N, C-alpha and C positions, 0 to 999 in steps of 0.2 A: 504494500500500500504506500509506503513512504517513497518509493522510487519512481512512480509513474510520471511525475512531473520533472524528473531529473533529465538533463541533457546527456546523451550518451558520451562517455569520455570526460564529462565535466567533473570538477572536483567539489563544487559547492552544492549542498543539498537544498532544494527549494521547499521541502516540507519537513516539519518537525512536530512530533507529539510532545507537548509540554505538560499535559495533565491527563488524568484518567477520571472519568465521571462514574459515579455509582448509578444504579438503575433510575432512581428518582431524578437525579440531575440530568441524565440523558433524556428522559421523557420531557422534562421542562424545556430543554433546548429544542426538542422537536416541536413541542406545543408552541413555543414562541416563533419558531421558523414558519410554521403553518399560518400563524396569525399575521406575521409580516407579509407572507405571500398573498393571503386573502385580502389584506388591506391594499396591497399594490395592484392586484389584478382583478379585484371584484368588478362586476358589471357596472357600467355607468362611469367608470374612471377614464 
């Protein structure tokens, strides 16, 4: 997962995992992302 954005032969990593969420935190991130999406793309916008 961490290497899919890396340039082949490149030395610098473009992705880094800095924290690990527990189940409740992960669900909250998903809930907020869905709310942001709905606010941005809801009909009439």
